[in-house]
N, C-alpha and C positions, 0 to 999 in steps of 0.2 A: 540432589534439585528435588527427590521425592515429585519425577512427574507418571502418572501413570498412562496404561498403554494409550491412551489419546491421545494426554499429553505429550506423547511421543512423536505420535501421526502427526499432530496439529504443529507441533515445533517443523519436524522436516517439511513437510510440504508448506510450509508459512517460508520457511528458509528456502525450498528452492524457486517459491515464488518469487522473491524478494530479488536473488542471483537473478532470475530470468528479466525480470523486471530493471536491474540492473544493464543486464546485458542488451537489451534493448534497447534504453537510454544509450549507452554507448555505440550500438551499431548504430542508431536512427534517430538520434536525439529527440525519440520520444517511445512509448510505448507500444510497438507495432502490431496492432492484434491478426497482420496478413503473416505477419512470418512467425517462428515457431517461440522464439522465445516470446513472444505478446499471448501466444497463445496459452503457452506454461504459465506466464504469471493470471491469464485473466480463470484460468481452471482453477490454478492452485489457490487464489486470492478467494475464491468462488468456495473453494473447500474449506479454506484454513477460518472465510469466516463462521461457515456451518459450525463446524468441529470447536469454536472457539462457544459456540450454545449451548454445549456439554459442559461446560466450566461455570460453579457459583461454590461462594465458600458460605455463603447465608440461604443455600436448598430456594432459591426461589431466583425471579429473572429481574434483573441486575441493569446499570448504565452498563455497563461492558457489551451486555447481550447488545444492548438497541444500537451502540459503538458499531459493532460486528454489522449487522443486517445492516446501517446506513451505507456501509463500506461495500459488501454485497448489494444495494441497490445500485451505489454510483457504477460499479465494473461491470451489474448488468445493461444500464441506461446506456455507460459507454461503447458497450457489445451490440444492441440494439442501432446508434449512430452509426457505427461502426458499417454496417449491415446496408445502409442507407447509401449508395453508389451513386456517383453522378453529381452529388451537391457537398461540396467544397466546404461551401458554410458550413457545415454540420462537424468536419473535421477539426476547427476548431473548439468543438465544445467536447469532442471524444478525448480531444488531447490533452486539454483542462483535466475533464473529469479522470481520465488513468493516473494522471499527475496526482491528483489528488487524490486517489485511493491510494495510488505508494504513497503519499507525506502519510495518511493515517494510517494506514499498517506502520506506518515506521512508532507511531505512540505505543500501541500498547510491546511493542517490539524491541524498545528502546529502556521501556520502563519494565518488563519484567525481564531481561537479560542482566540489566544493571542490578535488578534488587536480587540476582541468585548468585550472579557470579563476579569472582570468584566462589564457589562452594564453600562456604563457613567463613566467610569474611567478604560479602559484596561491596560493589564500590560504593550505591546510594541505598540507604533505608528505606524507599518506599518514593514512588510517587512527586511527590513534592520538593523529592529533594533537589537542592541547586545546582549539581553537574547534570541529571536530570535535566531539565530546566533551559540549562544552558544549552545542551545536544540538541533538543526540540526545535529551540529558538535557529540554531543554524540551521536546521533541515528546515525549516519555515523557512528562512530567507532565501536556500538554494531553491525550494517549491517554488516561489514567486519570481524569484531570475529564471530558471528553467521556463515558468509558463510563459514570461515577457520571450522569451528567448521561441517556445514553440511555436507562439501568437506569430513573432517577423516571418520566421522561416514558416509558416502558414502563408502568410501574407504574399510571399514571394512566387511560393507555388501556383498558388490561385493567381497571380501575375495583379495585383492589386496595390503593386509596392515599389 
């Protein structure tokens, strides 16, 4: 697959972050920064976003770098909101931002995975390949449905539903 040492490190941490996010979603219906899985997701996503800045095909800052910084900014804002205790209204934004960061993390993950595996005959030819678009559309629908679920669940927790 031609991965550098940085690429291998980035991939391992990124996979750990995605698995931790899935565990948190499964256990709590959201990425819960108060639990170990949520913390692994947070730190793993920050590290993965920052290590992505070390990749460049053209030797300069590119849209992929902006995307990585956007994801890092989103999880940092969610973390700051998480620290604001006693205000249940901030949980709506925290939950949404963490779910958004997870969805956005899947965009390069799906693209990079499907354009690299299986080795020698990848599933997709590039970012515009129909299979990538279809998979990301399914993930977008899951993100929207999950966000609605989290909103309703948070309303019940807040006692406003």
